[in-house]
PDB file of N, CA, C and O in Angstrom:
ATOM      1  N   MET A   1       9.983  13.511  -2.762  1.00  0.00           N
ATOM      2  CA  MET A   1      11.060  12.597  -3.095  1.00  0.00           C
ATOM      3  C   MET A   1      10.493  11.337  -3.715  1.00  0.00           C
ATOM      4  O   MET A   1       9.361  10.935  -3.448  1.00  0.00           O
ATOM      5  N   ALA A   2      11.292  10.746  -4.528  1.00  0.00           N
ATOM      6  CA  ALA A   2      10.882   9.516  -5.197  1.00  0.00           C
ATOM      7  C   ALA A   2      11.049   8.314  -4.277  1.00  0.00           C
ATOM      8  O   ALA A   2      11.815   8.347  -3.314  1.00  0.00           O
ATOM      9  N   THR A   3      10.325   7.268  -4.590  1.00  0.00           N
ATOM     10  CA  THR A   3      10.416   6.022  -3.839  1.00  0.00           C
ATOM     11  C   THR A   3      10.957   4.944  -4.759  1.00  0.00           C
ATOM     12  O   THR A   3      10.578   4.862  -5.928  1.00  0.00           O
ATOM     13  N   LEU A   4      11.831   4.133  -4.233  1.00  0.00           N
ATOM     14  CA  LEU A   4      12.437   3.049  -4.997  1.00  0.00           C
ATOM     15  C   LEU A   4      12.229   1.758  -4.227  1.00  0.00           C
ATOM     16  O   LEU A   4      12.521   1.689  -3.033  1.00  0.00           O
ATOM     17  N   THR A   5      11.727   0.740  -4.900  1.00  0.00           N
ATOM     18  CA  THR A   5      11.525  -0.549  -4.265  1.00  0.00           C
ATOM     19  C   THR A   5      12.510  -1.545  -4.863  1.00  0.00           C
ATOM     20  O   THR A   5      12.603  -1.673  -6.084  1.00  0.00           O
ATOM     21  N   LEU A   6      13.232  -2.238  -4.022  1.00  0.00           N
ATOM     22  CA  LEU A   6      14.168  -3.258  -4.493  1.00  0.00           C
ATOM     23  C   LEU A   6      13.544  -4.623  -4.283  1.00  0.00           C
ATOM     24  O   LEU A   6      13.005  -4.909  -3.214  1.00  0.00           O
ATOM     25  N   LYS A   7      13.618  -5.462  -5.298  1.00  0.00           N
ATOM     26  CA  LYS A   7      13.061  -6.814  -5.206  1.00  0.00           C
ATOM     27  C   LYS A   7      14.197  -7.819  -5.355  1.00  0.00           C
ATOM     28  O   LYS A   7      15.227  -7.539  -5.968  1.00  0.00           O
ATOM     29  N   ASP A   8      13.983  -8.973  -4.787  1.00  0.00           N
ATOM     30  CA  ASP A   8      14.917 -10.099  -4.915  1.00  0.00           C
ATOM     31  C   ASP A   8      16.330  -9.746  -4.438  1.00  0.00           C
ATOM     32  O   ASP A   8      17.318 -10.107  -5.078  1.00  0.00           O
ATOM     33  N   VAL A   9      16.412  -9.044  -3.319  1.00  0.00           N
ATOM     34  CA  VAL A   9      17.716  -8.715  -2.730  1.00  0.00           C
ATOM     35  C   VAL A   9      18.290 -10.004  -2.137  1.00  0.00           C
ATOM     36  O   VAL A   9      17.651 -10.636  -1.296  1.00  0.00           O
ATOM     37  N   PRO A  10      19.481 -10.393  -2.566  1.00  0.00           N
ATOM     38  CA  PRO A  10      20.072 -11.620  -2.026  1.00  0.00           C
ATOM     39  C   PRO A  10      20.250 -11.515  -0.506  1.00  0.00           C
ATOM     40  O   PRO A  10      20.616 -10.456   0.005  1.00  0.00           O
ATOM     41  N   PRO A  11      19.992 -12.607   0.212  1.00  0.00           N
ATOM     42  CA  PRO A  11      20.099 -12.580   1.675  1.00  0.00           C
ATOM     43  C   PRO A  11      21.455 -12.104   2.189  1.00  0.00           C
ATOM     44  O   PRO A  11      21.513 -11.387   3.188  1.00  0.00           O
ATOM     45  N   LYS A  12      22.545 -12.489   1.527  1.00  0.00           N
ATOM     46  CA  LYS A  12      23.880 -12.053   1.971  1.00  0.00           C
ATOM     47  C   LYS A  12      24.043 -10.543   1.826  1.00  0.00           C
ATOM     48  O   LYS A  12      24.637  -9.899   2.691  1.00  0.00           O
ATOM     49  N   LEU A  13      23.525  -9.978   0.751  1.00  0.00           N
ATOM     50  CA  LEU A  13      23.597  -8.530   0.551  1.00  0.00           C
ATOM     51  C   LEU A  13      22.749  -7.816   1.590  1.00  0.00           C
ATOM     52  O   LEU A  13      23.186  -6.827   2.178  1.00  0.00           O
ATOM     53  N   HIS A  14      21.551  -8.306   1.815  1.00  0.00           N
ATOM     54  CA  HIS A  14      20.656  -7.707   2.817  1.00  0.00           C
ATOM     55  C   HIS A  14      21.311  -7.724   4.193  1.00  0.00           C
ATOM     56  O   HIS A  14      21.281  -6.728   4.915  1.00  0.00           O
ATOM     57  N   SER A  15      21.900  -8.856   4.549  1.00  0.00           N
ATOM     58  CA  SER A  15      22.565  -8.992   5.846  1.00  0.00           C
ATOM     59  C   SER A  15      23.753  -8.043   5.956  1.00  0.00           C
ATOM     60  O   SER A  15      23.947  -7.402   6.989  1.00  0.00           O
ATOM     61  N   ALA A  16      24.545  -7.952   4.896  1.00  0.00           N
ATOM     62  CA  ALA A  16      25.716  -7.072   4.903  1.00  0.00           C
ATOM     63  C   ALA A  16      25.303  -5.608   5.038  1.00  0.00           C
ATOM     64  O   ALA A  16      25.932  -4.846   5.773  1.00  0.00           O
ATOM     65  N   LEU A  17      24.248  -5.221   4.329  1.00  0.00           N
ATOM     66  CA  LEU A  17      23.760  -3.846   4.424  1.00  0.00           C
ATOM     67  C   LEU A  17      23.208  -3.547   5.812  1.00  0.00           C
ATOM     68  O   LEU A  17      23.433  -2.469   6.361  1.00  0.00           O
ATOM     69  N   ARG A  18      22.478  -4.517   6.375  1.00  0.00           N
ATOM     70  CA  ARG A  18      21.924  -4.321   7.713  1.00  0.00           C
ATOM     71  C   ARG A  18      23.043  -4.166   8.743  1.00  0.00           C
ATOM     72  O   ARG A  18      22.964  -3.300   9.614  1.00  0.00           O
ATOM     73  N   LYS A  19      24.087  -5.000   8.650  1.00  0.00           N
ATOM     74  CA  LYS A  19      25.221  -4.904   9.582  1.00  0.00           C
ATOM     75  C   LYS A  19      25.944  -3.575   9.417  1.00  0.00           C
ATOM     76  O   LYS A  19      26.336  -2.940  10.396  1.00  0.00           O
ATOM     77  N   ARG A  20      26.114  -3.166   8.168  1.00  0.00           N
ATOM     78  CA  ARG A  20      26.785  -1.899   7.896  1.00  0.00           C
ATOM     79  C   ARG A  20      25.970  -0.726   8.441  1.00  0.00           C
ATOM     80  O   ARG A  20      26.529   0.216   9.003  1.00  0.00           O
ATOM     81  N   ALA A  21      24.659  -0.786   8.275  1.00  0.00           N
ATOM     82  CA  ALA A  21      23.774   0.273   8.793  1.00  0.00           C
ATOM     83  C   ALA A  21      23.869   0.350  10.305  1.00  0.00           C
ATOM     84  O   ALA A  21      23.945   1.436  10.879  1.00  0.00           O
ATOM     85  N   GLU A  22      23.865  -0.811  10.945  1.00  0.00           N
ATOM     86  CA  GLU A  22      23.977  -0.860  12.408  1.00  0.00           C
ATOM     87  C   GLU A  22      25.296  -0.247  12.865  1.00  0.00           C
ATOM     88  O   GLU A  22      25.330   0.555  13.798  1.00  0.00           O
ATOM     89  N   LYS A  23      26.372  -0.632  12.203  1.00  0.00           N
ATOM     90  CA  LYS A  23      27.707  -0.129  12.541  1.00  0.00           C
ATOM     91  C   LYS A  23      27.778   1.392  12.397  1.00  0.00           C
ATOM     92  O   LYS A  23      28.415   2.070  13.203  1.00  0.00           O
ATOM     93  N   ASN A  24      27.123   1.915  11.372  1.00  0.00           N
ATOM     94  CA  ASN A  24      27.159   3.359  11.104  1.00  0.00           C
ATOM     95  C   ASN A  24      26.013   4.124  11.750  1.00  0.00           C
ATOM     96  O   ASN A  24      25.836   5.320  11.517  1.00  0.00           O
ATOM     97  N   ARG A  25      25.231   3.409  12.572  1.00  0.00           N
ATOM     98  CA  ARG A  25      24.097   4.012  13.280  1.00  0.00           C
ATOM     99  C   ARG A  25      23.120   4.700  12.326  1.00  0.00           C
ATOM    100  O   ARG A  25      22.692   5.835  12.538  1.00  0.00           O
ATOM    101  N   ARG A  26      22.790   3.963  11.272  1.00  0.00           N
ATOM    102  CA  ARG A  26      21.819   4.433  10.292  1.00  0.00           C
ATOM    103  C   ARG A  26      20.731   3.388  10.151  1.00  0.00           C
ATOM    104  O   ARG A  26      20.913   2.222  10.500  1.00  0.00           O
ATOM    105  N   SER A  27      19.607   3.825   9.637  1.00  0.00           N
ATOM    106  CA  SER A  27      18.576   2.853   9.276  1.00  0.00           C
ATOM    107  C   SER A  27      19.051   2.146   8.007  1.00  0.00           C
ATOM    108  O   SER A  27      19.976   2.605   7.336  1.00  0.00           O
ATOM    109  N   LEU A  28      18.413   1.035   7.692  1.00  0.00           N
ATOM    110  CA  LEU A  28      18.767   0.316   6.467  1.00  0.00           C
ATOM    111  C   LEU A  28      18.534   1.210   5.259  1.00  0.00           C
ATOM    112  O   LEU A  28      19.348   1.226   4.336  1.00  0.00           O
ATOM    113  N   ASN A  29      17.439   1.951   5.254  1.00  0.00           N
ATOM    114  CA  ASN A  29      17.151   2.866   4.157  1.00  0.00           C
ATOM    115  C   ASN A  29      18.239   3.936   4.014  1.00  0.00           C
ATOM    116  O   ASN A  29      18.702   4.211   2.907  1.00  0.00           O
ATOM    117  N   GLN A  30      18.641   4.533   5.135  1.00  0.00           N
ATOM    118  CA  GLN A  30      19.690   5.560   5.093  1.00  0.00           C
ATOM    119  C   GLN A  30      21.001   4.987   4.572  1.00  0.00           C
ATOM    120  O   GLN A  30      21.715   5.642   3.813  1.00  0.00           O
ATOM    121  N   GLU A  31      21.314   3.765   4.982  1.00  0.00           N
ATOM    122  CA  GLU A  31      22.561   3.141   4.546  1.00  0.00           C
ATOM    123  C   GLU A  31      22.551   2.867   3.047  1.00  0.00           C
ATOM    124  O   GLU A  31      23.541   3.114   2.359  1.00  0.00           O
ATOM    125  N   VAL A  32      21.428   2.356   2.544  1.00  0.00           N
ATOM    126  CA  VAL A  32      21.319   2.093   1.101  1.00  0.00           C
ATOM    127  C   VAL A  32      21.441   3.398   0.327  1.00  0.00           C
ATOM    128  O   VAL A  32      22.134   3.450  -0.689  1.00  0.00           O
ATOM    129  N   LEU A  33      20.777   4.456   0.793  1.00  0.00           N
ATOM    130  CA  LEU A  33      20.881   5.756   0.122  1.00  0.00           C
ATOM    131  C   LEU A  33      22.319   6.275   0.164  1.00  0.00           C
ATOM    132  O   LEU A  33      22.822   6.804  -0.828  1.00  0.00           O
ATOM    133  N   PHE A  34      22.970   6.122   1.303  1.00  0.00           N
ATOM    134  CA  PHE A  34      24.364   6.560   1.433  1.00  0.00           C
ATOM    135  C   PHE A  34      25.235   5.836   0.406  1.00  0.00           C
ATOM    136  O   PHE A  34      26.029   6.463  -0.296  1.00  0.00           O
ATOM    137  N   CYS A  35      25.081   4.526   0.324  1.00  0.00           N
ATOM    138  CA  CYS A  35      25.878   3.730  -0.625  1.00  0.00           C
ATOM    139  C   CYS A  35      25.598   4.147  -2.072  1.00  0.00           C
ATOM    140  O   CYS A  35      26.525   4.309  -2.866  1.00  0.00           O
ATOM    141  N   LEU A  36      24.330   4.317  -2.406  1.00  0.00           N
ATOM    142  CA  LEU A  36      23.975   4.720  -3.771  1.00  0.00           C
ATOM    143  C   LEU A  36      24.511   6.110  -4.110  1.00  0.00           C
ATOM    144  O   LEU A  36      24.988   6.343  -5.221  1.00  0.00           O
ATOM    145  N   GLU A  37      24.432   7.033  -3.148  1.00  0.00           N
ATOM    146  CA  GLU A  37      24.963   8.385  -3.377  1.00  0.00           C
ATOM    147  C   GLU A  37      26.460   8.349  -3.629  1.00  0.00           C
ATOM    148  O   GLU A  37      26.960   9.042  -4.515  1.00  0.00           O
ATOM    149  N   ARG A  38      27.169   7.553  -2.863  1.00  0.00           N
ATOM    150  CA  ARG A  38      28.624   7.442  -3.043  1.00  0.00           C
ATOM    151  C   ARG A  38      28.960   6.863  -4.417  1.00  0.00           C
ATOM    152  O   ARG A  38      29.857   7.350  -5.105  1.00  0.00           O
ATOM    153  N   ILE A  39      28.228   5.815  -4.805  1.00  0.00           N
ATOM    154  CA  ILE A  39      28.490   5.179  -6.099  1.00  0.00           C
ATOM    155  C   ILE A  39      28.185   6.142  -7.245  1.00  0.00           C
ATOM    156  O   ILE A  39      28.929   6.205  -8.224  1.00  0.00           O
ATOM    157  N   ALA A  40      27.101   6.882  -7.124  1.00  0.00           N
ATOM    158  CA  ALA A  40      26.692   7.794  -8.185  1.00  0.00           C
ATOM    159  C   ALA A  40      27.483   9.100  -8.170  1.00  0.00           C
ATOM    160  O   ALA A  40      27.378   9.902  -9.098  1.00  0.00           O
ATOM    161  N   GLY A  41      28.275   9.316  -7.118  1.00  0.00           N
ATOM    162  CA  GLY A  41      29.066  10.544  -7.032  1.00  0.00           C
ATOM    163  C   GLY A  41      28.230  11.771  -6.744  1.00  0.00           C
ATOM    164  O   GLY A  41      28.590  12.881  -7.135  1.00  0.00           O
ATOM    165  N   VAL A  42      27.112  11.575  -6.060  1.00  0.00           N
ATOM    166  CA  VAL A  42      26.187  12.677  -5.787  1.00  0.00           C
ATOM    167  C   VAL A  42      26.601  13.478  -4.568  1.00  0.00           C
ATOM    168  O   VAL A  42      26.342  14.681  -4.517  1.00  0.00           O
ATOM    169  N   THR A  43      27.231  12.862  -3.594  1.00  0.00           N
ATOM    170  CA  THR A  43      27.556  13.560  -2.345  1.00  0.00           C
ATOM    171  C   THR A  43      29.047  13.826  -2.246  1.00  0.00           C
ATOM    172  O   THR A  43      29.851  13.295  -3.012  1.00  0.00           O
ATOM    173  N   LYS A  44      29.390  14.661  -1.282  1.00  0.00           N
ATOM    174  CA  LYS A  44      30.782  14.962  -0.988  1.00  0.00           C
ATOM    175  C   LYS A  44      31.395  13.800  -0.227  1.00  0.00           C
ATOM    176  O   LYS A  44      30.689  12.968   0.342  1.00  0.00           O
ATOM    177  N   SER A  45      32.697  13.758  -0.227  1.00  0.00           N
ATOM    178  CA  SER A  45      33.360  12.714   0.551  1.00  0.00           C
ATOM    179  C   SER A  45      33.163  12.985   2.036  1.00  0.00           C
ATOM    180  O   SER A  45      32.838  14.105   2.430  1.00  0.00           O
ATOM    181  N   GLU A  46      33.356  11.971   2.849  1.00  0.00           N
ATOM    182  CA  GLU A  46      33.200  12.133   4.297  1.00  0.00           C
ATOM    183  C   GLU A  46      34.199  13.160   4.834  1.00  0.00           C
ATOM    184  O   GLU A  46      33.887  13.922   5.749  1.00  0.00           O
ATOM    185  N   GLY A  47      35.396  13.171   4.258  1.00  0.00           N
ATOM    186  CA  GLY A  47      36.409  14.135   4.694  1.00  0.00           C
ATOM    187  C   GLY A  47      35.975  15.566   4.437  1.00  0.00           C
ATOM    188  O   GLY A  47      36.167  16.439   5.284  1.00  0.00           O
ATOM    189  N   ASP A  48      35.386  15.812   3.265  1.00  0.00           N
ATOM    190  CA  ASP A  48      34.906  17.154   2.931  1.00  0.00           C
ATOM    191  C   ASP A  48      33.777  17.566   3.873  1.00  0.00           C
ATOM    192  O   ASP A  48      33.749  18.693   4.369  1.00  0.00           O
ATOM    193  N   ALA A  49      32.857  16.648   4.110  1.00  0.00           N
ATOM    194  CA  ALA A  49      31.736  16.946   4.999  1.00  0.00           C
ATOM    195  C   ALA A  49      32.241  17.222   6.404  1.00  0.00           C
ATOM    196  O   ALA A  49      31.747  18.131   7.071  1.00  0.00           O
ATOM    197  N   ARG A  50      33.217  16.452   6.859  1.00  0.00           N
ATOM    198  CA  ARG A  50      33.785  16.656   8.199  1.00  0.00           C
ATOM    199  C   ARG A  50      34.472  18.017   8.302  1.00  0.00           C
ATOM    200  O   ARG A  50      34.300  18.725   9.294  1.00  0.00           O
ATOM    201  N   ARG A  51      35.245  18.384   7.285  1.00  0.00           N
ATOM    202  CA  ARG A  51      35.918  19.687   7.297  1.00  0.00           C
ATOM    203  C   ARG A  51      34.906  20.830   7.342  1.00  0.00           C
ATOM    204  O   ARG A  51      35.093  21.799   8.078  1.00  0.00           O
ATOM    205  N   GLU A  52      33.836  20.718   6.558  1.00  0.00           N
ATOM    206  CA  GLU A  52      32.812  21.756   6.558  1.00  0.00           C
ATOM    207  C   GLU A  52      32.142  21.861   7.927  1.00  0.00           C
ATOM    208  O   GLU A  52      31.887  22.961   8.418  1.00  0.00           O
ATOM    209  N   TRP A  53      31.860  20.712   8.540  1.00  0.00           N
ATOM    210  CA  TRP A  53      31.233  20.699   9.860  1.00  0.00           C
ATOM    211  C   TRP A  53      32.154  21.336  10.894  1.00  0.00           C
ATOM    212  O   TRP A  53      31.711  22.136  11.718  1.00  0.00           O
ATOM    213  N   LEU A  54      33.432  20.982  10.849  1.00  0.00           N
ATOM    214  CA  LEU A  54      34.391  21.556  11.797  1.00  0.00           C
ATOM    215  C   LEU A  54      34.533  23.062  11.612  1.00  0.00           C
ATOM    216  O   LEU A  54      34.610  23.809  12.587  1.00  0.00           O
ATOM    217  N   GLN A  55      34.569  23.500  10.365  1.00  0.00           N
ATOM    218  CA  GLN A  55      34.688  24.930  10.085  1.00  0.00           C
ATOM    219  C   GLN A  55      33.456  25.687  10.596  1.00  0.00           C
ATOM    220  O   GLN A  55      33.585  26.749  11.204  1.00  0.00           O
ATOM    221  N   ALA A  56      32.276  25.143  10.350  1.00  0.00           N
ATOM    222  CA  ALA A  56      31.055  25.793  10.825  1.00  0.00           C
ATOM    223  C   ALA A  56      31.015  25.814  12.350  1.00  0.00           C
ATOM    224  O   ALA A  56      30.593  26.807  12.944  1.00  0.00           O
ATOM    225  N   SER A  57      31.448  24.735  12.983  1.00  0.00           N
ATOM    226  CA  SER A  57      31.481  24.676  14.444  1.00  0.00           C
ATOM    227  C   SER A  57      32.444  25.711  15.004  1.00  0.00           C
ATOM    228  O   SER A  57      32.134  26.406  15.972  1.00  0.00           O
ATOM    229  N   GLU A  58      33.613  25.805  14.386  1.00  0.00           N
ATOM    230  CA  GLU A  58      34.609  26.772  14.853  1.00  0.00           C
ATOM    231  C   GLU A  58      34.087  28.200  14.721  1.00  0.00           C
ATOM    232  O   GLU A  58      34.283  29.016  15.621  1.00  0.00           O
ATOM    233  N   GLN A  59      33.431  28.505  13.615  1.00  0.00           N
ATOM    234  CA  GLN A  59      32.882  29.848  13.422  1.00  0.00           C
ATOM    235  C   GLN A  59      31.830  30.163  14.477  1.00  0.00           C
ATOM    236  O   GLN A  59      31.786  31.272  15.009  1.00  0.00           O
ATOM    237  N   GLY A  60      30.986  29.184  14.776  1.00  0.00           N
ATOM    238  CA  GLY A  60      29.953  29.383  15.796  1.00  0.00           C
ATOM    239  C   GLY A  60      30.556  29.597  17.171  1.00  0.00           C
ATOM    240  O   GLY A  60      30.119  30.471  17.920  1.00  0.00           O
ATOM    241  N   LEU A  61      31.566  28.793  17.504  1.00  0.00           N
ATOM    242  CA  LEU A  61      32.222  28.932  18.804  1.00  0.00           C
ATOM    243  C   LEU A  61      32.953  30.269  18.924  1.00  0.00           C
ATOM    244  O   LEU A  61      32.906  30.919  19.968  1.00  0.00           O
ATOM    245  N   MET A  62      33.620  30.667  17.862  1.00  0.00           N
ATOM    246  CA  MET A  62      34.351  31.938  17.907  1.00  0.00           C
ATOM    247  C   MET A  62      33.400  33.124  18.048  1.00  0.00           C
ATOM    248  O   MET A  62      33.726  34.113  18.704  1.00  0.00           O
ATOM    249  N   ALA A  63      32.226  33.020  17.431  1.00  0.00           N
ATOM    250  CA  ALA A  63      31.243  34.102  17.561  1.00  0.00           C
ATOM    251  C   ALA A  63      30.791  34.242  19.007  1.00  0.00           C
ATOM    252  O   ALA A  63      30.562  35.354  19.484  1.00  0.00           O
ATOM    253  N   VAL A  64      30.664  33.131  19.699  1.00  0.00           N
ATOM    254  CA  VAL A  64      30.269  33.169  21.111  1.00  0.00           C
ATOM    255  C   VAL A  64      31.448  33.587  21.971  1.00  0.00           C
ATOM    256  O   VAL A  64      31.299  34.422  22.863  1.00  0.00           O
ATOM    257  N   TRP A  65      32.606  33.022  21.718  1.00  0.00           N
ATOM    258  CA  TRP A  65      33.798  33.263  22.533  1.00  0.00           C
ATOM    259  C   TRP A  65      34.262  34.713  22.433  1.00  0.00           C
ATOM    260  O   TRP A  65      34.648  35.309  23.438  1.00  0.00           O
ATOM    261  N   ASN A  66      34.229  35.283  21.237  1.00  0.00           N
ATOM    262  CA  ASN A  66      34.720  36.643  21.012  1.00  0.00           C
ATOM    263  C   ASN A  66      33.589  37.671  21.042  1.00  0.00           C
ATOM    264  O   ASN A  66      33.537  38.571  20.204  1.00  0.00           O
ATOM    265  N   ASN A  67      32.693  37.529  22.005  1.00  0.00           N
ATOM    266  CA  ASN A  67      31.569  38.445  22.121  1.00  0.00           C
ATOM    267  C   ASN A  67      31.805  39.361  23.318  1.00  0.00           C
ATOM    268  O   ASN A  67      31.552  38.960  24.454  1.00  0.00           O
ATOM    269  N   PRO A  68      32.290  40.596  23.085  1.00  0.00           N
ATOM    270  CA  PRO A  68      32.586  41.496  24.201  1.00  0.00           C
ATOM    271  C   PRO A  68      31.345  41.905  24.989  1.00  0.00           C
ATOM    272  O   PRO A  68      31.461  42.300  26.149  1.00  0.00           O
ATOM    273  N   GLU A  69      30.175  41.820  24.392  1.00  0.00           N
ATOM    274  CA  GLU A  69      28.951  42.197  25.083  1.00  0.00           C
ATOM    275  C   GLU A  69      28.548  41.157  26.132  1.00  0.00           C
ATOM    276  O   GLU A  69      27.755  41.455  27.025  1.00  0.00           O
ATOM    277  N   ASP A  70      29.082  39.952  26.029  1.00  0.00           N
ATOM    278  CA  ASP A  70      28.726  38.887  26.958  1.00  0.00           C
ATOM    279  C   ASP A  70      30.014  38.252  27.489  1.00  0.00           C
ATOM    280  O   ASP A  70      30.204  37.040  27.391  1.00  0.00           O
ATOM    281  N   ASP A  71      30.873  39.064  28.038  1.00  0.00           N
ATOM    282  CA  ASP A  71      32.176  38.585  28.503  1.00  0.00           C
ATOM    283  C   ASP A  71      32.106  38.276  30.001  1.00  0.00           C
ATOM    284  O   ASP A  71      32.405  39.130  30.836  1.00  0.00           O
ATOM    285  N   VAL A  72      31.719  37.081  30.317  1.00  0.00           N
ATOM    286  CA  VAL A  72      31.547  36.653  31.706  1.00  0.00           C
ATOM    287  C   VAL A  72      32.875  36.711  32.456  1.00  0.00           C
ATOM    288  O   VAL A  72      32.915  37.099  33.624  1.00  0.00           O
ATOM    289  N   TYR A  73      33.946  36.332  31.796  1.00  0.00           N
ATOM    290  CA  TYR A  73      35.264  36.319  32.435  1.00  0.00           C
ATOM    291  C   TYR A  73      35.636  37.708  32.913  1.00  0.00           C
ATOM    292  O   TYR A  73      36.047  37.875  34.061  1.00  0.00           O
ATOM    293  N   ASN A  74      35.502  38.707  32.058  1.00  0.00           N
ATOM    294  CA  ASN A  74      35.824  40.093  32.454  1.00  0.00           C
ATOM    295  C   ASN A  74      34.870  40.593  33.535  1.00  0.00           C
ATOM    296  O   ASN A  74      35.285  41.342  34.419  1.00  0.00           O
ATOM    297  N   ASP A  75      33.628  40.202  33.481  1.00  0.00           N
ATOM    298  CA  ASP A  75      32.675  40.585  34.529  1.00  0.00           C
ATOM    299  C   ASP A  75      33.111  40.030  35.883  1.00  0.00           C
ATOM    300  O   ASP A  75      33.010  40.715  36.901  1.00  0.00           O
ATOM    301  N   LEU A  76      33.587  38.807  35.893  1.00  0.00           N
ATOM    302  CA  LEU A  76      34.064  38.190  37.157  1.00  0.00           C
ATOM    303  C   LEU A  76      35.323  38.889  37.680  1.00  0.00           C
ATOM    304  O   LEU A  76      35.495  39.042  38.889  1.00  0.00           O
ATOM    305  N   LEU A  77      36.201  39.312  36.766  1.00  0.00           N
ATOM    306  CA  LEU A  77      37.415  40.004  37.190  1.00  0.00           C
ATOM    307  C   LEU A  77      37.109  41.373  37.817  1.00  0.00           C
ATOM    308  O   LEU A  77      37.839  41.833  38.695  1.00  0.00           O
ATOM    309  N   LYS A  78      36.043  42.010  37.369  1.00  0.00           N
ATOM    310  CA  LYS A  78      35.664  43.313  37.894  1.00  0.00           C
ATOM    311  C   LYS A  78      35.148  43.220  39.323  1.00  0.00           C
ATOM    312  O   LYS A  78      35.216  44.198  40.067  1.00  0.00           O
ATOM    313  N   LYS A  79      34.640  42.073  39.714  1.00  0.00           N
ATOM    314  CA  LYS A  79      34.038  41.916  41.037  1.00  0.00           C
ATOM    315  C   LYS A  79      35.050  41.683  42.122  1.00  0.00           C
ATOM    316  O   LYS A  79      34.682  41.534  43.288  1.00  0.00           O
TER     317      LYS A  79
END
C-alpha cells in the first residue's frame, strides 16, 4: 500500500478529525482514510455495508440453526 504524508494540517481540522475518529472508534489514520474513500466514491455506503453484513450473518446463523445433523433440541426431546 502507498503512504501519504499530510503537511501543514490546520489545528482545527486535526482536532475535528481526532474527535471524529474517537467517536467512531477508529484511529486517526483510519478516520482520514474513511473520509477520503467517501469523498472519492471508492467505498460502499454505510447502509450497503450494513445490509451485506446482516445478510452474511443471517446466512451463517441459518446454516447452524437448520443443521439436522446437530439438532440439540431434538436430541433433548428424545431423552
